[in-house]
C-alpha positions as CSV (number, residue, x, y, z in Angstrom):
1,M,99.4,112.7,77.7
2,D,102.3,113.9,79.9
3,R,101.7,113.4,83.6
4,S,101.5,117.2,84.0
5,D,98.5,117.3,81.7
6,Y,96.4,115.4,84.2
7,T,94.6,118.1,86.2
8,E,91.5,116.1,87.5
9,L,91.7,113.0,89.6
10,E,89.0,111.4,87.4
11,Q,91.4,111.6,84.5
12,L,93.7,109.0,86.1
13,P,93.5,105.3,85.1
14,N,91.4,103.3,87.7
15,I,90.0,106.5,89.3
16,G,86.3,107.1,89.1
17,P,84.0,109.3,91.1
18,A,84.2,107.2,94.2
19,G,88.0,106.8,94.1
20,A,88.4,110.6,93.5
21,G,86.1,111.2,96.5
22,D,88.3,109.0,98.7
23,L,91.4,110.8,97.5
24,R,89.9,114.2,98.2
25,L,89.1,113.0,101.8
26,L,92.8,112.5,102.1
27,G,93.6,116.0,101.0
28,I,94.6,115.0,97.5
29,A,93.1,117.6,95.2
30,V,95.0,117.1,91.9
31,P,96.9,114.2,90.5
32,V,100.4,115.6,91.2
33,D,99.5,115.4,94.9
34,L,99.9,111.7,94.6
35,I,103.6,111.8,93.7
36,G,105.7,110.3,96.5
37,R,102.7,109.2,98.6
38,D,102.6,105.8,100.4
39,P,99.4,103.9,99.2
40,Y,99.3,101.8,102.4
41,E,99.5,104.9,104.6
42,M,96.8,106.5,102.4
43,Y,94.5,103.5,103.0
44,Q,95.1,103.6,106.8
45,N,94.3,107.3,106.8
46,L,91.1,106.8,104.8
47,C,89.9,104.1,107.2
48,T,90.7,106.4,110.2
49,I,89.0,109.4,108.6
50,T,85.8,107.5,107.7
51,N,85.9,105.4,110.8
52,Q,85.4,102.2,108.8
53,R,87.5,99.5,107.2
54,H,87.5,99.8,103.5
55,D,87.9,96.9,101.0
56,P,91.6,96.2,100.7
57,C,91.3,96.5,97.0
58,V,91.3,100.3,97.6
59,I,95.0,99.9,98.4
60,D,95.5,98.4,94.9
61,V,93.7,101.4,93.4
62,F,95.9,103.7,95.4
63,I,99.1,101.9,94.4
64,A,98.1,102.1,90.7
65,A,97.4,105.8,90.9
66,V,100.6,106.6,92.9
67,R,102.8,104.5,90.6
68,F,101.2,106.0,87.4
69,M,101.8,109.5,88.6
70,G,105.3,108.5,89.6
71,G,106.0,107.6,85.9
72,D,105.0,103.9,85.6
73,E,102.8,102.9,82.7
74,A,99.1,102.6,83.4
75,K,98.1,99.2,84.7
76,P,94.7,97.9,85.9
77,W,94.3,98.1,89.7
78,W,94.1,94.3,90.1
79,F,97.7,94.0,88.7
80,Y,98.8,95.2,92.2
81,T,96.7,92.7,94.2
82,P,99.4,90.0,94.5
83,E,101.9,92.7,95.6
84,R,99.5,94.0,98.3
85,K,98.7,90.5,99.5
86,A,102.4,89.6,99.8
87,K,103.2,92.9,101.6
88,L,100.3,92.6,104.0
89,G,101.0,89.0,104.6
90,Q,104.6,89.8,105.5
91,A,103.5,92.6,107.8
92,E,101.0,90.4,109.6
93,S,103.5,87.6,110.2
94,R,105.9,89.9,112.1
């Protein structure tokens, strides 16, 4: 499928009903809304909106979805876990 053929969030790799619900809370209604978004900022906004800290793996899911809609091949969300840990580890050490 071409990326433009994805019209429902649940069609995206790694996005089920819960993930789609999180994305909708962020104002993301359709997959193309993910293009150019910052997954780390999305996570922070989700935590703020819901007034709770979500599992950091949600960041991995957001990275997978954003990258997929940006043109990368579909990868499982856990592929991005080392990247997230490295980035957040660097951010915390500053």
